[in-house]
mmCIF file of the N, C-alpha and C atoms, coordinates in Angstrom:
data_MODEL
# 
_entry.id   MODEL 
# 
loop_
_atom_site.group_PDB 
_atom_site.id 
_atom_site.type_symbol 
_atom_site.label_atom_id 
_atom_site.label_alt_id 
_atom_site.label_comp_id 
_atom_site.label_asym_id 
_atom_site.label_entity_id 
_atom_site.label_seq_id 
_atom_site.pdbx_PDB_ins_code 
_atom_site.Cartn_x 
_atom_site.Cartn_y 
_atom_site.Cartn_z 
_atom_site.occupancy 
_atom_site.B_iso_or_equiv 
_atom_site.pdbx_formal_charge 
_atom_site.auth_seq_id 
_atom_site.auth_comp_id 
_atom_site.auth_asym_id 
_atom_site.auth_atom_id 
_atom_site.pdbx_PDB_model_num 
ATOM 1   N N  . MET A 1 1  ? -157.915 19.049  -29.425 1.00 0.00 ? 1  MET A N  1 
ATOM 2   C CA . MET A 1 1  ? -157.612 17.653  -29.208 1.00 0.00 ? 1  MET A CA 1 
ATOM 3   C C  . MET A 1 1  ? -157.226 17.402  -27.748 1.00 0.00 ? 1  MET A C  1 
ATOM 4   N N  . ILE A 1 2  ? -156.419 18.291  -27.198 1.00 0.00 ? 2  ILE A N  1 
ATOM 5   C CA . ILE A 1 2  ? -156.002 18.137  -25.798 1.00 0.00 ? 2  ILE A CA 1 
ATOM 6   C C  . ILE A 1 2  ? -157.206 18.277  -24.877 1.00 0.00 ? 2  ILE A C  1 
ATOM 7   N N  . ASN A 1 3  ? -158.095 19.207  -25.193 1.00 0.00 ? 3  ASN A N  1 
ATOM 8   C CA . ASN A 1 3  ? -159.305 19.392  -24.390 1.00 0.00 ? 3  ASN A CA 1 
ATOM 9   C C  . ASN A 1 3  ? -160.162 18.123  -24.429 1.00 0.00 ? 3  ASN A C  1 
ATOM 10  N N  . TYR A 1 4  ? -160.273 17.507  -25.584 1.00 0.00 ? 4  TYR A N  1 
ATOM 11  C CA . TYR A 1 4  ? -161.040 16.263  -25.718 1.00 0.00 ? 4  TYR A CA 1 
ATOM 12  C C  . TYR A 1 4  ? -160.452 15.161  -24.831 1.00 0.00 ? 4  TYR A C  1 
ATOM 13  N N  . ILE A 1 5  ? -159.128 15.034  -24.835 1.00 0.00 ? 5  ILE A N  1 
ATOM 14  C CA . ILE A 1 5  ? -158.464 14.018  -24.018 1.00 0.00 ? 5  ILE A CA 1 
ATOM 15  C C  . ILE A 1 5  ? -158.687 14.299  -22.542 1.00 0.00 ? 5  ILE A C  1 
ATOM 16  N N  . LYS A 1 6  ? -158.570 15.553  -22.131 1.00 0.00 ? 6  LYS A N  1 
ATOM 17  C CA . LYS A 1 6  ? -158.796 15.912  -20.725 1.00 0.00 ? 6  LYS A CA 1 
ATOM 18  C C  . LYS A 1 6  ? -160.231 15.604  -20.300 1.00 0.00 ? 6  LYS A C  1 
ATOM 19  N N  . GLU A 1 7  ? -161.190 15.964  -21.136 1.00 0.00 ? 7  GLU A N  1 
ATOM 20  C CA . GLU A 1 7  ? -162.592 15.702  -20.807 1.00 0.00 ? 7  GLU A CA 1 
ATOM 21  C C  . GLU A 1 7  ? -162.886 14.202  -20.788 1.00 0.00 ? 7  GLU A C  1 
ATOM 22  N N  . SER A 1 8  ? -162.293 13.459  -21.698 1.00 0.00 ? 8  SER A N  1 
ATOM 23  C CA . SER A 1 8  ? -162.486 12.007  -21.711 1.00 0.00 ? 8  SER A CA 1 
ATOM 24  C C  . SER A 1 8  ? -161.923 11.374  -20.449 1.00 0.00 ? 8  SER A C  1 
ATOM 25  N N  . PHE A 1 9  ? -160.743 11.785  -20.048 1.00 0.00 ? 9  PHE A N  1 
ATOM 26  C CA . PHE A 1 9  ? -160.130 11.263  -18.834 1.00 0.00 ? 9  PHE A CA 1 
ATOM 27  C C  . PHE A 1 9  ? -160.985 11.613  -17.623 1.00 0.00 ? 9  PHE A C  1 
ATOM 28  N N  . ASN A 1 10 ? -161.480 12.854  -17.555 1.00 0.00 ? 10 ASN A N  1 
ATOM 29  C CA . ASN A 1 10 ? -162.336 13.281  -16.450 1.00 0.00 ? 10 ASN A CA 1 
ATOM 30  C C  . ASN A 1 10 ? -163.618 12.444  -16.416 1.00 0.00 ? 10 ASN A C  1 
ATOM 31  N N  . GLU A 1 11 ? -164.187 12.172  -17.566 1.00 0.00 ? 11 GLU A N  1 
ATOM 32  C CA . GLU A 1 11 ? -165.403 11.360  -17.642 1.00 0.00 ? 11 GLU A CA 1 
ATOM 33  C C  . GLU A 1 11 ? -165.145 9.947   -17.106 1.00 0.00 ? 11 GLU A C  1 
ATOM 34  N N  . LEU A 1 12 ? -164.036 9.343   -17.533 1.00 0.00 ? 12 LEU A N  1 
ATOM 35  C CA . LEU A 1 12 ? -163.708 8.001   -17.076 1.00 0.00 ? 12 LEU A CA 1 
ATOM 36  C C  . LEU A 1 12 ? -163.401 7.963   -15.582 1.00 0.00 ? 12 LEU A C  1 
ATOM 37  N N  . LYS A 1 13 ? -162.759 8.988   -15.089 1.00 0.00 ? 13 LYS A N  1 
ATOM 38  C CA . LYS A 1 13 ? -162.344 9.011   -13.689 1.00 0.00 ? 13 LYS A CA 1 
ATOM 39  C C  . LYS A 1 13 ? -163.503 9.318   -12.738 1.00 0.00 ? 13 LYS A C  1 
ATOM 40  N N  . ASN A 1 14 ? -164.400 10.215  -13.122 1.00 0.00 ? 14 ASN A N  1 
ATOM 41  C CA . ASN A 1 14 ? -165.392 10.721  -12.178 1.00 0.00 ? 14 ASN A CA 1 
ATOM 42  C C  . ASN A 1 14 ? -166.837 10.299  -12.455 1.00 0.00 ? 14 ASN A C  1 
ATOM 43  N N  . HIS A 1 15 ? -167.157 9.862   -13.664 1.00 0.00 ? 15 HIS A N  1 
ATOM 44  C CA . HIS A 1 15 ? -168.558 9.611   -13.988 1.00 0.00 ? 15 HIS A CA 1 
ATOM 45  C C  . HIS A 1 15 ? -168.875 8.175   -14.396 1.00 0.00 ? 15 HIS A C  1 
ATOM 46  N N  . VAL A 1 16 ? -167.868 7.358   -14.536 1.00 0.00 ? 16 VAL A N  1 
ATOM 47  C CA . VAL A 1 16 ? -168.086 5.971   -14.935 1.00 0.00 ? 16 VAL A CA 1 
ATOM 48  C C  . VAL A 1 16 ? -168.100 5.104   -13.682 1.00 0.00 ? 16 VAL A C  1 
ATOM 49  N N  . THR A 1 17 ? -169.081 4.204   -13.601 1.00 0.00 ? 17 THR A N  1 
ATOM 50  C CA . THR A 1 17 ? -169.137 3.265   -12.494 1.00 0.00 ? 17 THR A CA 1 
ATOM 51  C C  . THR A 1 17 ? -168.427 1.989   -12.924 1.00 0.00 ? 17 THR A C  1 
ATOM 52  N N  . TRP A 1 18 ? -167.318 1.701   -12.281 1.00 0.00 ? 18 TRP A N  1 
ATOM 53  C CA . TRP A 1 18 ? -166.520 0.539   -12.646 1.00 0.00 ? 18 TRP A CA 1 
ATOM 54  C C  . TRP A 1 18 ? -166.978 -0.676  -11.854 1.00 0.00 ? 18 TRP A C  1 
ATOM 55  N N  . THR A 1 19 ? -166.958 -1.825  -12.484 1.00 0.00 ? 19 THR A N  1 
ATOM 56  C CA . THR A 1 19 ? -167.303 -3.080  -11.827 1.00 0.00 ? 19 THR A CA 1 
ATOM 57  C C  . THR A 1 19 ? -166.217 -3.415  -10.813 1.00 0.00 ? 19 THR A C  1 
ATOM 58  N N  . PRO A 1 20 ? -166.599 -3.877  -9.627  1.00 0.00 ? 20 PRO A N  1 
ATOM 59  C CA . PRO A 1 20 ? -165.573 -4.280  -8.646  1.00 0.00 ? 20 PRO A CA 1 
ATOM 60  C C  . PRO A 1 20 ? -164.675 -5.385  -9.220  1.00 0.00 ? 20 PRO A C  1 
ATOM 61  N N  . TRP A 1 21 ? -163.413 -5.406  -8.766  1.00 0.00 ? 21 TRP A N  1 
ATOM 62  C CA . TRP A 1 21 ? -162.413 -6.314  -9.317  1.00 0.00 ? 21 TRP A CA 1 
ATOM 63  C C  . TRP A 1 21 ? -162.833 -7.778  -9.191  1.00 0.00 ? 21 TRP A C  1 
ATOM 64  N N  . ALA A 1 22 ? -163.372 -8.172  -8.047  1.00 0.00 ? 22 ALA A N  1 
ATOM 65  C CA . ALA A 1 22 ? -163.773 -9.570  -7.839  1.00 0.00 ? 22 ALA A CA 1 
ATOM 66  C C  . ALA A 1 22 ? -164.882 -9.972  -8.814  1.00 0.00 ? 22 ALA A C  1 
ATOM 67  N N  . GLU A 1 23 ? -165.827 -9.100  -9.028  1.00 0.00 ? 23 GLU A N  1 
ATOM 68  C CA . GLU A 1 23 ? -166.907 -9.405  -9.962  1.00 0.00 ? 23 GLU A CA 1 
ATOM 69  C C  . GLU A 1 23 ? -166.394 -9.468  -11.397 1.00 0.00 ? 23 GLU A C  1 
ATOM 70  N N  . ALA A 1 24 ? -165.470 -8.590  -11.750 1.00 0.00 ? 24 ALA A N  1 
ATOM 71  C CA . ALA A 1 24 ? -164.890 -8.612  -13.094 1.00 0.00 ? 24 ALA A CA 1 
ATOM 72  C C  . ALA A 1 24 ? -164.153 -9.930  -13.334 1.00 0.00 ? 24 ALA A C  1 
ATOM 73  N N  . GLN A 1 25 ? -163.433 -10.425 -12.330 1.00 0.00 ? 25 GLN A N  1 
ATOM 74  C CA . GLN A 1 25 ? -162.741 -11.704 -12.468 1.00 0.00 ? 25 GLN A CA 1 
ATOM 75  C C  . GLN A 1 25 ? -163.740 -12.841 -12.628 1.00 0.00 ? 25 GLN A C  1 
ATOM 76  N N  . ARG A 1 26 ? -164.797 -12.825 -11.827 1.00 0.00 ? 26 ARG A N  1 
ATOM 77  C CA . ARG A 1 26 ? -165.810 -13.876 -11.901 1.00 0.00 ? 26 ARG A CA 1 
ATOM 78  C C  . ARG A 1 26 ? -166.477 -13.883 -13.273 1.00 0.00 ? 26 ARG A C  1 
ATOM 79  N N  . LEU A 1 27 ? -166.825 -12.714 -13.765 1.00 0.00 ? 27 LEU A N  1 
ATOM 80  C CA . LEU A 1 27 ? -167.476 -12.622 -15.072 1.00 0.00 ? 27 LEU A CA 1 
ATOM 81  C C  . LEU A 1 27 ? -166.530 -13.039 -16.200 1.00 0.00 ? 27 LEU A C  1 
ATOM 82  N N  . THR A 1 28 ? -165.241 -12.758 -16.039 1.00 0.00 ? 28 THR A N  1 
ATOM 83  C CA . THR A 1 28 ? -164.260 -13.182 -17.035 1.00 0.00 ? 28 THR A CA 1 
ATOM 84  C C  . THR A 1 28 ? -164.193 -14.701 -17.106 1.00 0.00 ? 28 THR A C  1 
ATOM 85  N N  . VAL A 1 29 ? -164.238 -15.357 -15.953 1.00 0.00 ? 29 VAL A N  1 
ATOM 86  C CA . VAL A 1 29 ? -164.232 -16.823 -15.927 1.00 0.00 ? 29 VAL A CA 1 
ATOM 87  C C  . VAL A 1 29 ? -165.503 -17.363 -16.585 1.00 0.00 ? 29 VAL A C  1 
ATOM 88  N N  . VAL A 1 30 ? -166.645 -16.745 -16.308 1.00 0.00 ? 30 VAL A N  1 
ATOM 89  C CA . VAL A 1 30 ? -167.910 -17.184 -16.908 1.00 0.00 ? 30 VAL A CA 1 
ATOM 90  C C  . VAL A 1 30 ? -167.829 -17.084 -18.429 1.00 0.00 ? 30 VAL A C  1 
ATOM 91  N N  . VAL A 1 31 ? -167.313 -15.979 -18.929 1.00 0.00 ? 31 VAL A N  1 
ATOM 92  C CA . VAL A 1 31 ? -167.197 -15.784 -20.378 1.00 0.00 ? 31 VAL A CA 1 
ATOM 93  C C  . VAL A 1 31 ? -166.228 -16.800 -20.984 1.00 0.00 ? 31 VAL A C  1 
ATOM 94  N N  . ALA A 1 32 ? -165.108 -17.060 -20.306 1.00 0.00 ? 32 ALA A N  1 
ATOM 95  C CA . ALA A 1 32 ? -164.130 -18.029 -20.818 1.00 0.00 ? 32 ALA A CA 1 
ATOM 96  C C  . ALA A 1 32 ? -164.736 -19.430 -20.882 1.00 0.00 ? 32 ALA A C  1 
ATOM 97  N N  . VAL A 1 33 ? -165.431 -19.831 -19.821 1.00 0.00 ? 33 VAL A N  1 
ATOM 98  C CA . VAL A 1 33 ? -166.051 -21.161 -19.799 1.00 0.00 ? 33 VAL A CA 1 
ATOM 99  C C  . VAL A 1 33 ? -167.115 -21.274 -20.882 1.00 0.00 ? 33 VAL A C  1 
ATOM 100 N N  . PHE A 1 34 ? -167.963 -20.258 -21.014 1.00 0.00 ? 34 PHE A N  1 
ATOM 101 C CA . PHE A 1 34 ? -168.995 -20.278 -22.045 1.00 0.00 ? 34 PHE A CA 1 
ATOM 102 C C  . PHE A 1 34 ? -168.370 -20.346 -23.436 1.00 0.00 ? 34 PHE A C  1 
ATOM 103 N N  . SER A 1 35 ? -167.274 -19.626 -23.652 1.00 0.00 ? 35 SER A N  1 
ATOM 104 C CA . SER A 1 35 ? -166.602 -19.646 -24.958 1.00 0.00 ? 35 SER A CA 1 
ATOM 105 C C  . SER A 1 35 ? -166.078 -21.032 -25.291 1.00 0.00 ? 35 SER A C  1 
ATOM 106 N N  . VAL A 1 36 ? -165.496 -21.710 -24.305 1.00 0.00 ? 36 VAL A N  1 
ATOM 107 C CA . VAL A 1 36 ? -164.988 -23.065 -24.530 1.00 0.00 ? 36 VAL A CA 1 
ATOM 108 C C  . VAL A 1 36 ? -166.134 -24.026 -24.823 1.00 0.00 ? 36 VAL A C  1 
ATOM 109 N N  . VAL A 1 37 ? -167.213 -23.931 -24.054 1.00 0.00 ? 37 VAL A N  1 
ATOM 110 C CA . VAL A 1 37 ? -168.372 -24.805 -24.271 1.00 0.00 ? 37 VAL A CA 1 
ATOM 111 C C  . VAL A 1 37 ? -168.970 -24.570 -25.654 1.00 0.00 ? 37 VAL A C  1 
ATOM 112 N N  . LEU A 1 38 ? -169.114 -23.321 -26.051 1.00 0.00 ? 38 LEU A N  1 
ATOM 113 C CA . LEU A 1 38 ? -169.660 -23.009 -27.370 1.00 0.00 ? 38 LEU A CA 1 
ATOM 114 C C  . LEU A 1 38 ? -168.735 -23.507 -28.481 1.00 0.00 ? 38 LEU A C  1 
ATOM 115 N N  . ALA A 1 39 ? -167.424 -23.348 -28.302 1.00 0.00 ? 39 ALA A N  1 
ATOM 116 C CA . ALA A 1 39 ? -166.481 -23.833 -29.304 1.00 0.00 ? 39 ALA A CA 1 
ATOM 117 C C  . ALA A 1 39 ? -166.572 -25.348 -29.441 1.00 0.00 ? 39 ALA A C  1 
ATOM 118 N N  . LEU A 1 40 ? -166.701 -26.060 -28.320 1.00 0.00 ? 40 LEU A N  1 
ATOM 119 C CA . LEU A 1 40 ? -166.842 -27.517 -28.381 1.00 0.00 ? 40 LEU A CA 1 
ATOM 120 C C  . LEU A 1 40 ? -168.146 -27.927 -29.054 1.00 0.00 ? 40 LEU A C  1 
ATOM 121 N N  . ALA A 1 41 ? -169.218 -27.188 -28.797 1.00 0.00 ? 41 ALA A N  1 
ATOM 122 C CA . ALA A 1 41 ? -170.502 -27.492 -29.433 1.00 0.00 ? 41 ALA A CA 1 
ATOM 123 C C  . ALA A 1 41 ? -170.412 -27.278 -30.946 1.00 0.00 ? 41 ALA A C  1 
ATOM 124 N N  . VAL A 1 42 ? -169.808 -26.200 -31.366 1.00 0.00 ? 42 VAL A N  1 
ATOM 125 C CA . VAL A 1 42 ? -169.661 -25.932 -32.807 1.00 0.00 ? 42 VAL A CA 1 
ATOM 126 C C  . VAL A 1 42 ? -168.779 -27.002 -33.448 1.00 0.00 ? 42 VAL A C  1 
ATOM 127 N N  . TRP A 1 43 ? -167.696 -27.385 -32.768 1.00 0.00 ? 43 TRP A N  1 
ATOM 128 C CA . TRP A 1 43 ? -166.823 -28.440 -33.286 1.00 0.00 ? 43 TRP A CA 1 
ATOM 129 C C  . TRP A 1 43 ? -167.601 -29.744 -33.431 1.00 0.00 ? 43 TRP A C  1 
ATOM 130 N N  . GLY A 1 44 ? -168.407 -30.078 -32.436 1.00 0.00 ? 44 GLY A N  1 
ATOM 131 C CA . GLY A 1 44 ? -169.191 -31.305 -32.488 1.00 0.00 ? 44 GLY A CA 1 
ATOM 132 C C  . GLY A 1 44 ? -170.177 -31.309 -33.635 1.00 0.00 ? 44 GLY A C  1 
ATOM 133 N N  . VAL A 1 45 ? -170.909 -30.235 -33.801 1.00 0.00 ? 45 VAL A N  1 
ATOM 134 C CA . VAL A 1 45 ? -171.884 -30.141 -34.896 1.00 0.00 ? 45 VAL A CA 1 
ATOM 135 C C  . VAL A 1 45 ? -171.164 -30.202 -36.241 1.00 0.00 ? 45 VAL A C  1 
ATOM 136 N N  . ASP A 1 46 ? -170.036 -29.518 -36.347 1.00 0.00 ? 46 ASP A N  1 
ATOM 137 C CA . ASP A 1 46 ? -169.264 -29.534 -37.586 1.00 0.00 ? 46 ASP A CA 1 
ATOM 138 C C  . ASP A 1 46 ? -168.780 -30.940 -37.910 1.00 0.00 ? 46 ASP A C  1 
ATOM 139 N N  . THR A 1 47 ? -168.319 -31.657 -36.902 1.00 0.00 ? 47 THR A N  1 
ATOM 140 C CA . THR A 1 47 ? -167.846 -33.024 -37.105 1.00 0.00 ? 47 THR A CA 1 
ATOM 141 C C  . THR A 1 47 ? -168.984 -33.933 -37.564 1.00 0.00 ? 47 THR A C  1 
ATOM 142 N N  . VAL A 1 48 ? -170.126 -33.837 -36.904 1.00 0.00 ? 48 VAL A N  1 
ATOM 143 C CA . VAL A 1 48 ? -171.271 -34.674 -37.274 1.00 0.00 ? 48 VAL A CA 1 
ATOM 144 C C  . VAL A 1 48 ? -171.715 -34.387 -38.701 1.00 0.00 ? 48 VAL A C  1 
ATOM 145 N N  . PHE A 1 49 ? -171.894 -33.109 -39.041 1.00 0.00 ? 49 PHE A N  1 
ATOM 146 C CA . PHE A 1 49 ? -172.333 -32.778 -40.394 1.00 0.00 ? 49 PHE A CA 1 
ATOM 147 C C  . PHE A 1 49 ? -171.273 -33.137 -41.426 1.00 0.00 ? 49 PHE A C  1 
ATOM 148 N N  . GLY A 1 50 ? -169.996 -32.995 -41.074 1.00 0.00 ? 50 GLY A N  1 
ATOM 149 C CA . GLY A 1 50 ? -168.927 -33.400 -41.993 1.00 0.00 ? 50 GLY A CA 1 
ATOM 150 C C  . GLY A 1 50 ? -168.985 -34.882 -42.287 1.00 0.00 ? 50 GLY A C  1 
ATOM 151 N N  . ASN A 1 51 ? -169.233 -35.686 -41.267 1.00 0.00 ? 51 ASN A N  1 
ATOM 152 C CA . ASN A 1 51 ? -169.355 -37.131 -41.465 1.00 0.00 ? 51 ASN A CA 1 
ATOM 153 C C  . ASN A 1 51 ? -170.591 -37.475 -42.289 1.00 0.00 ? 51 ASN A C  1 
ATOM 154 N N  . ILE A 1 52 ? -171.690 -36.776 -42.024 1.00 0.00 ? 52 ILE A N  1 
ATOM 155 C CA . ILE A 1 52 ? -172.914 -37.029 -42.800 1.00 0.00 ? 52 ILE A CA 1 
ATOM 156 C C  . ILE A 1 52 ? -172.697 -36.706 -44.271 1.00 0.00 ? 52 ILE A C  1 
ATOM 157 N N  . VAL A 1 53 ? -172.095 -35.570 -44.548 1.00 0.00 ? 53 VAL A N  1 
ATOM 158 C CA . VAL A 1 53 ? -171.843 -35.190 -45.940 1.00 0.00 ? 53 VAL A CA 1 
ATOM 159 C C  . VAL A 1 53 ? -170.861 -36.167 -46.585 1.00 0.00 ? 53 VAL A C  1 
ATOM 160 N N  . GLY A 1 54 ? -169.848 -36.580 -45.842 1.00 0.00 ? 54 GLY A N  1 
ATOM 161 C CA . GLY A 1 54 ? -168.895 -37.562 -46.368 1.00 0.00 ? 54 GLY A CA 1 
ATOM 162 C C  . GLY A 1 54 ? -169.567 -38.879 -46.705 1.00 0.00 ? 54 GLY A C  1 
ATOM 163 N N  . GLN A 1 55 ? -170.448 -39.345 -45.831 1.00 0.00 ? 55 GLN A N  1 
ATOM 164 C CA . GLN A 1 55 ? -171.186 -40.584 -46.086 1.00 0.00 ? 55 GLN A CA 1 
ATOM 165 C C  . GLN A 1 55 ? -172.101 -40.432 -47.300 1.00 0.00 ? 55 GLN A C  1 
ATOM 166 N N  . TYR A 1 56 ? -172.730 -39.273 -47.430 1.00 0.00 ? 56 TYR A N  1 
ATOM 167 C CA . TYR A 1 56 ? -173.610 -39.028 -48.577 1.00 0.00 ? 56 TYR A CA 1 
ATOM 168 C C  . TYR A 1 56 ? -172.832 -39.126 -49.885 1.00 0.00 ? 56 TYR A C  1 
ATOM 169 N N  . PHE A 1 57 ? -171.654 -38.488 -49.938 1.00 0.00 ? 57 PHE A N  1 
ATOM 170 C CA . PHE A 1 57 ? -170.872 -38.528 -51.176 1.00 0.00 ? 57 PHE A CA 1 
ATOM 171 C C  . PHE A 1 57 ? -170.329 -39.924 -51.463 1.00 0.00 ? 57 PHE A C  1 
ATOM 172 N N  . GLN A 1 58 ? -170.008 -40.681 -50.421 1.00 0.00 ? 58 GLN A N  1 
ATOM 173 C CA . GLN A 1 58 ? -169.600 -42.068 -50.657 1.00 0.00 ? 58 GLN A CA 1 
ATOM 174 C C  . GLN A 1 58 ? -170.779 -42.885 -51.180 1.00 0.00 ? 58 GLN A C  1 
ATOM 175 N N  . TRP A 1 59 ? -171.968 -42.613 -50.701 1.00 0.00 ? 59 TRP A N  1 
ATOM 176 C CA . TRP A 1 59 ? -173.175 -43.320 -51.134 1.00 0.00 ? 59 TRP A CA 1 
ATOM 177 C C  . TRP A 1 59 ? -173.488 -43.033 -52.588 1.00 0.00 ? 59 TRP A C  1 
ATOM 178 N N  . ILE A 1 60 ? -173.411 -41.740 -53.005 1.00 0.00 ? 60 ILE A N  1 
ATOM 179 C CA . ILE A 1 60 ? -173.739 -41.415 -54.404 1.00 0.00 ? 60 ILE A CA 1 
ATOM 180 C C  . ILE A 1 60 ? -172.615 -41.811 -55.347 1.00 0.00 ? 60 ILE A C  1 
ATOM 181 N N  . LYS A 1 61 ? -171.404 -41.963 -54.846 1.00 0.00 ? 61 LYS A N  1 
ATOM 182 C CA . LYS A 1 61 ? -170.274 -42.372 -55.680 1.00 0.00 ? 61 LYS A CA 1 
ATOM 183 C C  . LYS A 1 61 ? -170.353 -43.857 -56.018 1.00 0.00 ? 61 LYS A C  1 
ATOM 184 N N  . ALA A 1 62 ? -170.899 -44.645 -55.109 1.00 0.00 ? 62 ALA A N  1 
ATOM 185 C CA . ALA A 1 62 ? -170.937 -46.103 -55.300 1.00 0.00 ? 62 ALA A CA 1 
ATOM 186 C C  . ALA A 1 62 ? -171.952 -46.563 -56.297 1.00 0.00 ? 62 ALA A C  1 
# 
């Protein structure tokens, strides 16, 4: 187990190419903005379909 941890640490330290900090921050902002836009789009579609279904049930109830 200790050997596995040592080899894993060595792999992360010496063989992994890490994204530069500035690029990681920029990409994080892109992901956050896209997540908010997607959440708003899903909310909008849900609201529209909810209203349509509500109107349908009011129509068949009358």
